[in-house]
C-alpha positions as CSV (number, residue, x, y, z in Angstrom):
1,M,-0.2,0.2,0.0
2,E,1.7,3.3,-1.2
3,K,2.1,6.3,1.3
4,Q,-0.3,8.8,0.8
5,E,0.8,12.5,1.5
6,N,-1.1,15.0,2.5
7,I,-1.0,18.6,3.9
8,L,0.8,18.4,6.9
9,D,3.3,15.9,5.1
10,R,4.3,18.7,2.9
11,L,4.9,21.0,5.6
12,G,7.3,18.3,7.4
13,I,5.1,17.3,9.7
14,R,5.4,14.0,10.6
15,F,3.7,13.2,13.7
16,H,0.4,12.4,12.7
17,R,2.3,9.2,11.2
18,T,3.6,8.0,14.5
19,L,2.4,4.8,16.5
20,S,1.8,7.5,19.3
21,F,-0.4,9.4,17.4
22,K,-2.5,6.3,16.2
23,L,-2.8,5.2,19.6
24,L,-4.1,8.4,20.5
25,V,-6.6,8.4,17.6
26,I,-7.4,4.9,18.8
27,G,-8.3,6.0,22.2
28,M,-10.5,9.1,20.9
29,L,-12.6,6.8,18.5
30,I,-13.1,4.6,21.3
31,I,-14.3,7.2,23.6
32,I,-16.6,8.5,20.6
33,L,-17.9,4.6,20.3
34,L,-19.0,4.8,23.6
35,I,-21.9,7.3,23.0
36,P,-23.8,4.9,20.8
37,K,-23.0,2.1,23.6
38,V,-24.8,4.7,26.0
39,M,-27.4,5.1,23.9
40,I,-28.3,1.4,23.1
41,M,-28.4,0.9,27.0
42,E,-30.9,3.3,27.1
43,L,-33.1,1.9,24.7
44,I,-33.0,-1.8,26.0
45,G,-34.0,-0.3,29.3
46,E,-36.9,1.6,27.4
47,R,-37.9,-1.6,26.0
48,Q,-38.0,-3.5,28.7
49,S,-39.8,-1.1,30.9
50,N,-42.6,-1.3,28.2
51,S,-42.3,-4.9,28.6
52,F,-42.8,-4.9,32.2
53,Q,-46.3,-2.4,31.8
54,V,-47.1,-4.9,28.8
55,V,-46.3,-7.8,31.8
56,D,-48.2,-5.9,34.6
57,E,-51.3,-5.2,32.7
58,V,-52.0,-8.7,31.5
59,M,-51.4,-10.5,35.0
60,C,-54.0,-7.3,36.4
61,K,-56.3,-9.0,34.1
62,W,-55.7,-12.4,34.9
63,S,-54.6,-12.2,38.7
64,N,-52.0,-10.9,40.7
65,E,-50.0,-12.6,42.8
66,Q,-51.7,-14.7,45.7
67,L,-51.5,-14.9,49.6
68,I,-53.6,-17.8,51.2
69,S,-54.2,-17.4,54.8
70,G,-56.3,-19.5,56.8
71,P,-58.6,-20.6,57.8
72,V,-59.5,-19.1,61.4
73,L,-62.1,-18.4,63.3
74,F,-63.2,-14.8,64.1
75,V,-65.7,-14.4,67.0
76,P,-66.8,-10.8,67.8
77,F,-68.5,-10.6,71.2
78,K,-69.9,-8.2,73.7
79,K,-68.1,-7.3,77.0
80,K,-69.3,-4.9,79.8
81,I,-66.4,-3.4,81.6
82,Y,-67.1,-2.0,85.0
83,N,-66.6,2.2,84.9
84,E,-64.8,3.0,88.4
85,E,-65.4,7.1,88.3
86,E,-68.7,6.4,86.8
87,D,-70.0,3.7,88.9
88,T,-71.6,1.9,85.8
89,Y,-70.7,-1.1,83.2
90,N,-69.8,0.0,79.6
91,E,-70.4,-2.7,76.8
92,V,-67.5,-2.7,74.6
93,T,-66.7,-5.2,71.7
94,R,-63.8,-7.6,71.3
95,Y,-62.6,-9.9,69.0
96,A,-61.3,-13.4,69.2
97,T,-59.4,-15.2,66.8
98,F,-58.8,-19.2,67.1
99,L,-56.1,-20.3,64.4
100,P,-56.2,-24.2,63.7
101,K,-54.3,-26.9,65.6
102,E,-52.7,-28.6,62.2
103,L,-52.9,-26.8,58.8
104,S,-51.9,-29.0,55.4
105,V,-52.2,-27.6,51.9
106,N,-51.3,-29.7,49.3
107,G,-50.7,-28.3,45.8
108,T,-49.9,-28.4,42.2
109,L,-49.0,-25.6,40.5
110,L,-49.6,-25.3,36.9
111,P,-47.6,-22.6,34.8
112,K,-49.2,-21.5,31.7
113,Q,-47.8,-18.5,29.0
114,L,-50.3,-15.6,27.9
115,Q,-49.1,-13.7,25.0
116,R,-49.6,-9.4,24.2
117,S,-48.0,-8.3,21.2
118,I,-44.6,-9.4,21.5
119,Y,-44.4,-9.8,25.1
120,N,-45.0,-13.8,27.0
121,V,-46.2,-13.1,29.9
122,D,-45.9,-16.1,32.7
123,V,-49.1,-17.1,35.0
124,Y,-49.9,-20.2,36.7
125,E,-53.1,-22.2,37.8
126,A,-53.2,-23.7,41.4
127,E,-55.2,-26.8,42.8
128,L,-54.8,-26.8,46.3
129,A,-56.2,-29.0,49.3
130,I,-56.5,-27.6,52.7
131,T,-57.2,-30.0,55.6
132,G,-56.5,-29.5,59.0
133,N,-58.5,-29.4,62.6
134,F,-59.2,-26.7,65.3
135,K,-59.0,-28.2,68.7
136,D,-58.5,-27.2,72.2
137,I,-61.0,-24.1,71.6
138,D,-62.9,-23.4,75.0
139,L,-64.9,-20.5,74.9
140,E,-65.3,-20.3,78.6
141,K,-61.8,-20.2,79.4
142,Q,-61.5,-17.1,77.4
143,N,-64.5,-15.7,79.5
144,I,-66.8,-15.3,76.5
145,E,-70.7,-16.3,77.2
146,S,-72.8,-18.4,73.6
147,S,-74.7,-15.4,74.3
148,D,-72.3,-12.4,74.1
149,I,-71.2,-13.5,70.6
150,M,-72.4,-11.3,67.7
151,W,-73.2,-14.4,65.6
152,E,-74.2,-12.3,62.3
153,D,-70.4,-11.0,62.8
154,A,-68.8,-14.5,63.7
155,Q,-67.4,-16.1,60.7
156,L,-65.0,-19.0,59.4
157,Q,-62.7,-17.2,57.3
158,L,-60.4,-17.7,54.4
159,S,-58.2,-15.1,53.3
160,I,-57.5,-15.1,49.5
161,S,-55.3,-11.8,48.5
162,D,-56.7,-11.4,44.6
163,L,-60.3,-12.8,44.4
164,R,-60.2,-12.9,40.9
165,G,-58.0,-15.9,40.6
166,I,-60.8,-18.4,42.2
167,N,-61.4,-20.2,39.3
168,K,-64.2,-22.8,40.8
169,G,-67.3,-22.2,43.5
170,L,-65.7,-23.0,47.0
171,E,-66.8,-25.5,49.7
172,L,-66.3,-26.2,53.0
173,N,-66.3,-30.0,54.5
174,W,-66.5,-29.6,58.3
175,N,-66.6,-32.6,60.7
176,D,-68.0,-34.9,57.2
177,K,-70.7,-32.0,56.8
178,A,-70.7,-29.6,53.3
179,Y,-71.2,-25.9,53.8
180,T,-70.6,-22.7,50.6
181,F,-68.7,-20.0,51.4
182,S,-69.7,-16.6,50.5
183,P,-67.7,-13.9,49.0
184,G,-66.3,-11.2,51.3
185,K,-65.3,-11.2,55.1
186,A,-65.2,-8.9,58.0
187,S,-61.9,-7.0,58.4
188,S,-59.6,-9.4,60.5
189,P,-56.1,-9.9,61.4
190,I,-55.3,-12.5,58.5
191,G,-56.4,-9.7,56.1
192,H,-59.1,-7.8,54.2
193,S,-59.9,-9.8,51.0
194,G,-61.5,-13.4,51.1
195,V,-64.2,-15.8,51.8
196,S,-66.2,-16.9,54.5
197,I,-69.0,-18.7,56.5
198,P,-70.8,-17.6,59.3
199,L,-70.2,-19.6,62.4
200,K,-73.2,-20.1,63.5
201,E,-74.4,-21.9,60.3
202,I,-71.5,-24.6,61.7
203,Y,-71.7,-24.2,65.8
204,T,-73.1,-26.7,67.6
205,S,-72.2,-27.1,70.9
206,N,-68.2,-26.0,70.5
207,L,-66.1,-24.4,67.7
208,N,-63.6,-27.9,67.9
209,G,-63.8,-29.7,64.3
210,A,-61.9,-30.8,61.1
211,F,-61.9,-28.9,57.8
212,T,-61.5,-29.6,54.3
213,I,-61.2,-26.9,51.6
214,K,-60.8,-27.4,47.8
215,L,-59.6,-24.6,45.8
216,Q,-58.6,-23.6,41.9
217,L,-56.8,-20.8,41.9
218,K,-55.1,-18.5,39.4
219,G,-52.4,-15.9,40.1
220,S,-49.0,-14.6,38.5
221,Q,-45.4,-14.1,40.2
222,N,-45.7,-16.5,43.2
223,L,-47.9,-18.3,45.7
224,M,-47.4,-17.6,49.2
225,F,-49.1,-19.0,52.3
226,T,-48.7,-18.2,56.2
227,P,-48.4,-20.8,58.8
228,L,-51.3,-20.0,60.9
229,G,-51.2,-24.0,62.1
230,E,-49.8,-24.6,65.4
231,Q,-48.1,-27.3,62.7
232,T,-48.2,-26.0,59.3
233,S,-47.4,-28.2,56.3
234,V,-47.2,-27.1,52.4
235,H,-46.6,-29.6,49.5
236,L,-46.3,-28.2,46.4
237,E,-45.3,-29.3,43.2
238,S,-45.1,-28.3,39.7
239,T,-43.2,-28.3,35.9
240,W,-41.7,-25.1,36.6
241,N,-38.5,-25.8,36.4
242,D,-37.0,-22.4,37.6
243,P,-38.8,-21.3,40.8
244,G,-37.7,-19.1,43.6
245,F,-38.3,-20.2,46.9
246,T,-39.0,-16.8,48.9
247,G,-40.5,-15.4,52.3
248,N,-39.9,-16.0,55.8
249,Y,-39.2,-20.1,55.6
250,L,-37.6,-22.2,53.6
251,P,-38.4,-25.4,52.2
252,A,-37.3,-28.3,54.5
253,D,-37.0,-30.3,51.6
254,R,-37.1,-29.3,47.9
255,N,-36.0,-31.0,44.3
256,V,-35.7,-29.2,41.0
257,D,-35.0,-30.4,38.1
258,D,-35.8,-29.9,34.1
259,N,-39.0,-31.7,35.0
260,G,-40.1,-29.2,37.6
261,F,-39.6,-28.8,41.3
262,Q,-41.1,-30.7,44.3
263,A,-41.1,-28.6,48.3
264,D,-42.3,-29.4,51.5
265,W,-42.5,-26.5,54.0
266,S,-42.8,-27.1,57.7
267,V,-43.6,-24.3,60.2
268,L,-44.1,-24.8,64.0
269,H,-45.8,-21.9,66.0
270,F,-42.8,-21.2,67.9
271,N,-41.3,-20.3,64.7
272,R,-43.6,-17.2,64.3
273,N,-44.4,-14.0,66.1
274,Y,-48.2,-14.8,67.3
275,P,-49.9,-17.1,69.1
276,Q,-52.7,-19.6,68.5
277,Q,-55.7,-17.5,70.0
278,W,-55.6,-14.1,71.3
279,I,-58.8,-11.6,72.2
280,S,-58.1,-8.3,71.0
281,T,-59.5,-4.7,70.7
282,N,-59.0,-4.1,67.2
283,Q,-60.0,-6.0,64.2
284,S,-57.1,-5.7,62.7
285,L,-54.5,-6.6,65.4
286,N,-51.4,-8.5,64.1
287,Q,-51.8,-8.4,60.7
288,N,-48.6,-7.1,60.3
289,D,-46.8,-10.0,62.0
290,I,-48.7,-12.6,60.3
291,E,-48.3,-11.2,56.5
292,N,-44.5,-10.9,57.7
293,S,-45.1,-14.6,58.3
294,K,-45.9,-15.6,54.9
295,F,-43.7,-18.0,52.8
296,G,-43.8,-19.7,49.4
297,V,-42.6,-19.8,45.3
298,E,-41.7,-17.2,42.7
299,M,-42.3,-18.0,39.4
300,V,-38.7,-16.9,38.1
301,S,-37.0,-16.4,35.0
302,L,-33.3,-16.6,35.9
303,A,-32.5,-14.0,33.1
304,D,-34.7,-12.9,30.7
305,H,-33.6,-11.7,27.1
306,Y,-33.9,-7.8,28.3
307,Q,-31.4,-8.3,31.2
308,K,-29.1,-10.7,28.9
309,N,-29.1,-7.7,26.4
310,I,-28.1,-5.2,29.1
311,R,-25.6,-7.2,30.1
312,S,-24.2,-8.3,26.9
313,A,-24.4,-4.3,26.0
314,K,-21.9,-4.1,29.3
315,Y,-19.2,-6.1,27.2
316,A,-19.7,-3.6,23.7
317,I,-16.5,-1.3,25.0
318,L,-14.3,-4.7,25.6
319,I,-15.3,-6.1,22.0
320,I,-14.4,-2.8,20.6
321,I,-11.2,-2.8,22.2
322,I,-10.0,-5.8,21.2
323,T,-11.1,-5.4,18.2
324,F,-9.1,-2.2,17.7
325,V,-6.1,-3.7,19.3
326,V,-6.1,-6.5,16.6
327,F,-6.2,-3.9,13.9
328,F,-3.3,-1.9,15.3
329,M,-1.3,-5.0,16.2
330,F,-1.6,-5.6,12.3
331,E,-0.5,-1.7,11.4
332,V,2.7,-2.7,13.6
333,L,3.4,-6.4,12.8
334,S,2.8,-5.6,8.9
335,K,3.6,-1.9,8.7
336,E,0.5,-1.8,6.5
337,R,-2.0,1.7,7.8
338,I,-5.4,1.6,8.7
339,H,-7.4,4.9,8.3
340,P,-9.3,5.9,11.3
341,F,-12.6,6.0,9.2
342,Q,-11.8,2.4,8.6
343,Y,-11.9,1.7,12.6
344,I,-15.0,3.5,12.7
345,M,-16.7,1.9,10.5
346,V,-15.8,-1.8,12.2
347,G,-16.8,0.2,15.6
348,S,-19.9,1.0,14.2
349,A,-20.4,-2.6,13.2
350,I,-19.9,-3.6,16.6
351,S,-22.2,-1.2,17.8
352,I,-25.2,-2.3,15.5
353,F,-24.5,-6.1,16.4
354,Y,-26.6,-4.8,19.9
355,L,-29.6,-3.6,18.4
356,L,-29.7,-6.2,16.1
357,L,-29.4,-8.5,18.7
358,L,-32.5,-6.8,20.8
359,S,-34.4,-6.4,18.1
360,I,-34.2,-10.0,16.9
361,S,-34.3,-11.4,20.1
362,E,-37.5,-9.9,20.9
363,H,-38.8,-12.6,18.3
364,L,-36.9,-15.2,18.4
365,G,-35.4,-15.6,21.8
366,F,-31.9,-14.7,22.9
367,N,-29.6,-17.2,22.2
368,L,-30.7,-17.8,18.5
369,A,-30.5,-14.0,18.1
370,Y,-27.2,-13.8,19.6
371,L,-26.0,-16.4,16.8
372,V,-27.9,-14.6,13.9
373,A,-26.3,-11.2,15.1
374,A,-23.0,-12.1,15.4
375,L,-22.8,-14.2,11.9
376,A,-24.0,-11.0,10.2
377,V,-21.5,-8.8,11.9
378,I,-18.8,-10.9,11.6
379,I,-19.7,-11.7,7.5
380,L,-19.6,-7.7,7.2
381,V,-16.6,-7.0,9.0
382,F,-14.6,-10.1,7.1
383,F,-15.5,-8.7,3.6
384,Y,-14.9,-5.1,5.0
385,T,-11.7,-5.8,5.9
386,R,-10.8,-7.1,2.2
387,S,-10.4,-3.1,1.7
388,F,-7.5,-2.4,3.6
389,M,-6.5,-6.0,4.3
390,P,-4.5,-7.4,1.3
391,K,-3.9,-10.8,2.8
392,L,-6.3,-13.6,3.3
393,K,-5.1,-14.9,6.3
394,N,-5.1,-11.6,7.8
395,Q,-8.9,-11.2,7.1
396,L,-9.8,-14.3,8.3
397,G,-8.1,-14.0,11.5
398,T,-9.3,-10.4,12.5
399,S,-12.8,-12.0,12.1
400,L,-12.0,-15.3,14.0
401,G,-10.7,-13.0,16.5
402,L,-14.2,-11.2,16.5
403,A,-16.0,-14.2,16.7
404,G,-13.6,-15.5,19.5
405,C,-14.7,-12.6,21.3
406,Y,-18.3,-13.4,20.9
407,S,-18.1,-16.5,22.0
408,F,-16.1,-15.8,25.0
409,I,-18.6,-12.9,25.9
410,F,-21.7,-15.5,25.5
411,I,-20.2,-18.0,27.5
412,L,-19.8,-15.3,30.5
413,L,-23.8,-14.6,29.8
414,Q,-24.8,-18.2,30.6
415,L,-22.5,-18.4,33.7
416,E,-24.3,-16.9,37.0
417,S,-21.8,-17.8,39.8
418,F,-18.9,-18.2,38.2
419,A,-19.0,-15.4,35.4
420,L,-16.4,-13.2,37.3
421,L,-14.1,-15.8,37.8
422,T,-13.8,-16.8,34.3
423,G,-13.9,-13.5,32.4
424,S,-11.1,-12.5,34.6
425,I,-9.0,-15.3,34.0
426,G,-10.1,-14.7,30.0
427,L,-8.9,-11.1,30.4
428,F,-5.6,-12.0,32.4
429,V,-4.9,-14.7,29.0
430,L,-5.5,-12.3,26.9
431,L,-3.5,-9.9,28.3
432,A,-0.7,-12.3,28.8
433,A,-1.3,-13.4,24.7
434,L,-0.7,-9.6,23.7
435,M,2.7,-9.3,25.8
436,Y,3.8,-12.2,24.7
437,S,3.2,-11.0,20.8
438,T,4.8,-7.4,21.3
439,R,7.8,-8.5,23.2
440,K,10.0,-8.5,20.1
441,V,8.4,-4.9,19.0
442,N,10.5,-1.2,19.0
443,W,8.3,1.1,19.7
444,Y,10.7,4.0,19.4
445,K,10.7,3.1,15.9
446,E,8.6,5.3,14.4
């Protein structure tokens, strides 16, 4: 390649042809190419925000996350309090809450995928069998007379955080007799929304009894429970293979594989901060303690394509630097010159890769989009380098180096715990190779 003279050459100024000047120019070009990288990151964030809005809209129409609490016995009653100053008895309202002795939930979680435009939303349908019993409930020990109970407000309550998720009519089997739940319940410590049965329908001589409730429920994001039993046990199984066990208690036993998960929780009343029965002056007393004791499973997507796009774009500057270093080493070792404009064109192609990756991944998924976008950019760079690299081995070497960068980044994106370790080792090896290949270069001979 012939050396072209410009006005600076004619004036005897040669600094612009030195390696130092070229390094300075390359550094400036890298800084300039940070601008499109930032713009691409903002675009990915905007698209992700749009997807969150669509997901929230679909979930709101399907059913939100579900929290199941109960059943409990909620008993308002009148009590006469002696007022010494006025020497009279004032009638006040008290609220007795009784939690089950044993509480067991056996459920199956069936994941479903809803689609809105180009977005997929993960939701679920659950089939739950809630069983247990109430024991050792003695109204006399609590100084509650049956005649003082406000039977019109006394209820057996089951709290369900989003009632739109109920798929089928609910029935209670109490001591082998069937009762039908009614929608709504009085405000109580276990929550504000749910279903209930008037206690006067099931009360005979006491409130002790065994119960069974079948519940078919729709929901999204997570399914949670509160450990209201003196002994609470929950068994869940599902074909969802990316569960997130969340809340105040982790499963005592779990099994997660490609076919789904099985999990078992066992919680004692000693593990939480509220008793089995209490009398309060407020309907919602202990509500925070009860809600804070929730536990369950979350439907987690470990890394959706927007998260992977963001992680991938963070490595853009690294790929640009490595590619520019390869081009610079070609100049040093072959004595051929590459124009700054040609650096810009290759850097722009690398930046375009992330736009291709984002747009294609919204339709084909991240992995296939990564392959398509990487092949497109590698082929483009290969044919472009033919215009200023006369030898085929140099053209292939540059393209293979770019392919190696994309392959290395893809491997890092698939790793979770070992991504930092693998990336650090990879960069160390790359730096060592660069130092070895340039050990005999005379940088002062310009």
